[in-house]
N, C-alpha and C positions, 0 to 999 in steps of 0.2 A: 811675465811673469817672472819671477828670480830664482834661480836655483836655491831650495834648503833656507830661504825666508824663514823667520819667526811664523809665520801665518801659517805656510806649506803643512799638511800633516799627513802622515804617514798611512795608508788604509789597508786594514788586512785583505789580503786576498781571501776571496770566500771557501773556494773551493781549488787546491791545490794538486789535484789528478785531473783537471783540465791540459789537454795537450799541447797549449801554448804555454803554460807552466810547466811541465813536464820538458817540452824542446829547450826552454832557458836553461835549465839546470842541466841540461843536457849538455847544451853548447855548453855553458861554464865549466863544466867538467874537461869536455876534448879540448876548450882552450888552454887548462889548466897542463893537460897530458902535453900537450903541443910543447907549450914555452918551459916546461920544465921537466921535458922526457920522464916522465911519469906516466903509470899505468892504473890511474883510480879508475875504479868502473861505479857510476853514475846508480844508483839504486833507488830514491824517492825525494819529492820536496816535503818537508815538515811543515813549515808553516812559510807562511810570505806577505812582506807589504809592497805599495806602491806609490808613487809620489810623480802628480802629474807634476813636470817640470814647464813645459810648454804645450799648445795646442798640440803637435806631434811628437812631443818629447817626454819618456817615461820613465823613472829612476826604480828599479825594482828589489828589493833587500828579499833573497830566499835564504831559506837555512834547510841545507839540504844534509842526506844521508848517501857516504860513500864507503865503498869497499876499498882497500888498499890492495898490495899485491902478494902480503905476506896472510890476508882474509880478514884482517880489523876493519871492521866498522869505526866509522870517523865522522863527526858533523863539522859542516864548513858552515860558513856564512859567505855568500856569494852575493856582491853586488853588480848590479849590470845596469846599463845607459839602453833602450831600443830608442832611435829615433827614425822617423816614418820618415826617409827620402827620395822625394820623386816616385811614390808608391811602395818603394821597397826600403823594408825595415832593416837596420842597421843596427847589430848589436855590437855594444862596446862591456865587456867586462872594466870594471873600475877595481875591485877586490875580490879576493878569494884567501880565505884565513879561517882556522880553524878555532873549533868553540867547544861548546854545549852548551843545550837548552837546559833553563830553569823552569822548569816543569810550570813551579807554582806562578810564574807571573808574565811566562813566555817569553822571556828574556834571553840573550845571549851572554856568556860571561868568556872568560879566558883564565881567570883566576880565584878560585872561590879561596874565599879567610876564614879559619877556622880557631877555634881555643881549643887548647887539649892542656892537659893535666897528666904528666905520665910519673911512677915512682918504680927507683930500683927495687926489686927484690932481693934481697943481699940472702936468703936462706935457698932460693934455688940456683941449680949450676949457672955458669955461666954467665951471671949476672943479667938473669931477665928481665926486661921492663915491661910495666904491669900499665896498662891504660887505666887511668883514673874516670877522664871527664873528658870527652869531643863533641864541638857543638859547631856546626855548619854555620857562619854569619851568613845569612841572607842578603842577595845582593837588590841595591834599589836600581828598579830599570829606569 
C-alpha cells in the first residue's frame, strides 16, 4: 500500500477512551513537552481517525484536549505514525498543531472566516462601535 494515496480512507476510531488511544495522546504531549520545553498536561482524546499505511504501519490523527501552565484548555491536532518493528511498537510524532473542533462537521480548523457589519454610534461617548450583523462562515471539511 502507498501512504496517503487517493484510495486510502481515514477511519474514525470508535472509542477514544481505550487505553491504547489515550496512551498515544499522552505520548504526543510528552514528546511535544520535551521538544519545546513546555509543560502541557494531557486531558483527553476528543476524536480520532486512523489510516492503515501498510500491514504493520498505521497513521493516526487525534484531536486532543490539553491544559497549559496558565490553566487554559487548548485543542490540538496530533498526527502520529505507529510502526510495528520486530514486535515492538515505534511511535513517530508527525505534527502537533493548535486548532479547534467544528462541532457540526467534526473537522479541525485554524481560522474561522466571518462576515461582520459594524456601525459607529456618534451619540454615545468615546465613539463606541455597535455590532449590527455577524455571521460565521462554515468551514468545508
